[in-house]
N, C-alpha and C positions, 0 to 999 in steps of 0.2 A: 508290672504287667502290661501286655499288650493287648490292645483292642482288635479284633478280627474286622477287616475291611469286607465290606458286603458287596455283591454283586447280583446281579439278575439271576444268576446260577443258584444263588441262595434260597431265592423265593419260588422260582418255576421248577427247578431241577435240571434245566437246561443251560448250556453255557450262553453268555451274551454274545453277540455278534455286532460287527460294525454296522451293518445293514439295520441293525435295531436301532441304531443311535438316533436320537433327534438331530435333525438337519438344521444348519443354521440359516437365518432368514437372509435371503439375497434380493436383491432389488432386481426386477426384470429390465432389460434394456429399454423398453417402451415406457417403464414407469420409474424414471430416476428420481432420486431425492432432490435434485434441483436440476430442473430443465435446462439444457445446454442454451446458451445465449449468445447472441452475436456480438461483436465488440462494436459500439455505434460508430457510423461512418461520419459525423460531424463533430467539430468540438463542443457545439452548443448541446448536442446529446450525450457526449462523453464526458465533460466536465464536472456536470452535477454528481453523477456516480462515481466519479474518481474522488470530487473533494468529501463525498459523505464517507468513504472508506478510507481516505488518506491518514487521519489520525491514527487510526489502529495499525496501519501499515507503517507508520512513520515510528511509532511507539515500541513495536516489534523490531523492526532494525535498531534503534538505539539501545534497547535492552539486549540484544545479542550482541552488539559492538561493547556494550559496559560490561557484561559478562566474560567475554573474551578477553577484555584488555582492562580488567580491575585498575580504577584509578580511585583516588579520594573524592573525585567530583562525582556526585549523584547526577544521573541523566536527566534532563528536563523531558516534560511531556508535551505532545501537541494536544491540546485541547478541541480545537475547530479550526476548520479550513473553509474557506468560503470565498464570496463576492468575485466571482469571475467577471473579467472583463476581457471582451474579444476584438476589441478595435485595436488593429496593429500599429506599432510605432514604424515609422520609417526608418529603414536600415539603411544609413549612408554609406559611403565608402569606408573600408578598415575592416576590422578583424572579423565583423559579424555581418559581412554581405553573403546573400544567399549564392549558391553555385551555380542554380539554374535562373531562367528568367522567372519561373513561378515563386512567390512568396512562401517562405516557410511559415505553416500555421504557429500563432503565437497567441498565449493567453496569460493574463495577469490574474494571479490569486494572491489571498493572505493568509496566515496562519496565525492562530493564537497560542503562545505556548508559555507554560510555567516552568520557571528554572528555581533551584535551590541553591542558595549559597549561604554559608554560616548560620545555618538553622533557619533562615528566612526565606520566604517565596516572595517571587516578583514575576510579573507577566510582560511578555515581549510579542511585539507584534512582528512577523517576517512578511516583506513584501517579495513575490516571487514573479519572475517573467521566464514562462516557460515555453520552450520552441518544441514542438512534435511535427513528425512528417508521415503522412497516410502511407500504409503498405497494404499487401493484398488482403490481410485478415485482422487487420487493426491498425495500431500506431505504434512508431517507435520513437524513443525519447532522442533529440538531438542535443539541447543544452538548458540549462537551467541558471538564470543570474538571479539572486537574491541580496535582499538591503534589509537592515535590521532597524527597528525602531521601538520604543518602549511603549507600554499601555499602562495607563492611559497617555496619550501623545502629550509629552513636555518639551521634548527636542526634536530636531529634524532627523531623520533617519540617515544611517551610514551610506557611503556610496555603494553602488551595486558590486558585487562580487561574483565571480564564477563559483556557483555551488554544485556544479555537475557530479561531484564524488560525495556529496553531503548526504546527510539521513534523508532529507525530503526527496532529493534525486533518485536514491537507492528506492524509497517507498514508491516513487512513481514508477521505475522501471519494472518493480515487482508486481505494482498492480496491471500495468501494462501486459506483462507476461500472462497473468490470470485472465484479463480480459481477451486477449487472444485465443487461449484455451478455451473460452466460453464458460468459466466458472465463476463471474461475477454475478450477484444477485441484481435482477431488474430493479 
């Protein structure tokens, strides 16, 4: 037995028209869901916003990589990002000298991460040294150096390594892209 489909024509005697269909709700350009925000011009304004959002950005990057390259290792999670320090270290001669006379803006911050191994969880503290450069509508990622320590602190951290292609660096790049697009919540 088939159940007949009902249309407006069944109730009014007239065929239904697309003009009579309910219209979807749309947001007016003057009333956006989230107002367009400008990317902060100083590191001191930028970093609290970035560090607030960095765990969710990093966890999405990590999960995408895990699902794309299934391994037996369960990815860890970034729980917190914080403690920015803005006092730059002097960059002596060598691989990390600035190209121009002006200093490359740099900031130090930490992330607290949870890793899982053999059914047990443990916490790690990463220390990051981030280099950014200002551009016309925001900031551009230059380099990220990271070192690893355990939490709570029981051993000295590892030597710094270039982590510019790692999860945190990718998360920073994505966040900066969104900041330039004006889609970061104030």
